[in-house]
C-alpha positions as CSV (number, residue, x, y, z in Angstrom):
1,M,18.6,27.4,-23.2
2,S,18.4,30.2,-20.6
3,I,15.4,31.6,-18.8
4,Q,15.0,34.0,-15.9
5,Y,12.9,32.7,-13.1
6,N,12.2,33.3,-9.4
7,C,11.7,30.2,-7.2
8,S,12.2,30.6,-3.4
9,T,12.4,26.8,-2.8
10,C,14.7,26.1,-5.7
11,K,18.1,26.6,-4.1
12,E,18.3,23.5,-1.8
13,T,16.7,20.8,-3.9
14,K,17.2,18.6,-7.0
15,F,15.0,18.6,-10.1
16,L,13.4,15.9,-12.2
17,L,13.3,16.4,-16.0
18,F,10.5,14.8,-18.1
19,A,10.4,15.4,-21.8
20,G,8.9,13.9,-24.8
21,D,7.6,14.0,-28.3
22,N,4.0,15.2,-29.1
23,Y,3.3,12.4,-31.6
24,Y,4.8,9.4,-29.7
25,P,4.8,10.2,-26.0
26,S,6.0,7.3,-23.8
27,G,4.1,8.5,-20.7
28,G,5.0,8.6,-17.1
29,W,8.4,7.4,-16.0
30,S,9.2,6.5,-19.7
31,D,9.4,10.3,-20.3
32,F,11.9,10.7,-17.4
33,K,15.2,12.0,-18.6
34,G,17.2,12.5,-15.4
35,I,17.7,14.2,-12.1
36,F,19.7,17.4,-11.8
37,D,21.3,19.6,-9.2
38,S,19.9,22.9,-10.6
39,I,17.2,24.2,-12.9
40,E,20.1,25.4,-15.2
41,D,21.4,21.8,-15.4
42,A,17.9,20.4,-16.2
43,L,17.6,23.1,-19.0
44,D,20.9,21.9,-20.4
45,G,19.3,18.4,-20.4
46,V,16.4,19.8,-22.5
47,D,18.9,21.2,-25.0
48,D,20.6,17.8,-25.2
49,C,17.2,16.2,-26.1
50,R,16.7,18.1,-29.4
51,T,14.0,15.8,-30.7
52,N,11.6,16.5,-27.8
53,D,8.6,18.8,-28.3
54,W,7.8,19.4,-24.6
55,F,9.4,19.3,-21.1
56,E,8.6,19.6,-17.4
57,I,11.0,20.3,-14.6
58,V,9.7,19.1,-11.2
59,S,11.1,20.0,-7.8
60,V,12.1,16.8,-5.8
61,E,11.3,18.6,-2.5
62,T,7.8,19.9,-3.3
63,L,6.9,17.5,-6.3
64,E,5.6,20.6,-8.0
65,K,6.3,21.7,-11.6
66,V,8.8,24.5,-11.5
67,L,9.1,25.1,-15.3
68,S,7.6,23.6,-18.4
69,G,7.8,24.2,-22.1
70,H,6.6,23.5,-25.6
71,R,8.4,23.9,-28.8
72,S,6.8,25.1,-32.0
73,S,9.4,24.9,-34.8
74,E,12.7,25.7,-33.2
75,E,11.4,28.2,-30.6
76,W,10.6,27.2,-27.0
77,K,7.8,28.8,-25.1
78,I,8.4,28.5,-21.4
79,F,5.7,28.4,-18.7
80,L,6.8,29.5,-15.2
81,Q,5.4,28.1,-11.9
82,D,3.2,31.2,-11.4
83,G,1.5,30.6,-14.7
84,S,3.2,33.3,-16.8
85,S,5.0,32.5,-20.0
86,R,7.9,33.8,-22.1
87,E,10.2,32.8,-24.9
88,A,13.5,31.1,-24.1
89,D,16.7,32.9,-24.9
């Protein structure tokens, strides 16, 4: 998955990926999928979890959500940190 984003604090931190299924969410740390060196790597982790319906990527440094997304059918809708949204490439 690829998405254009602008995040001034995203260059020197790691990212947590949480993802799950709408019907059977595990909740909390049970939805934790891994820690990644970049947003791009975390998005690759989303692609590896094909059965997930949603994801959130959180900055380890700020503990704020950087990107999130929900899938309807096979299309991902991405929500950026500033509240805007777009379709994933």
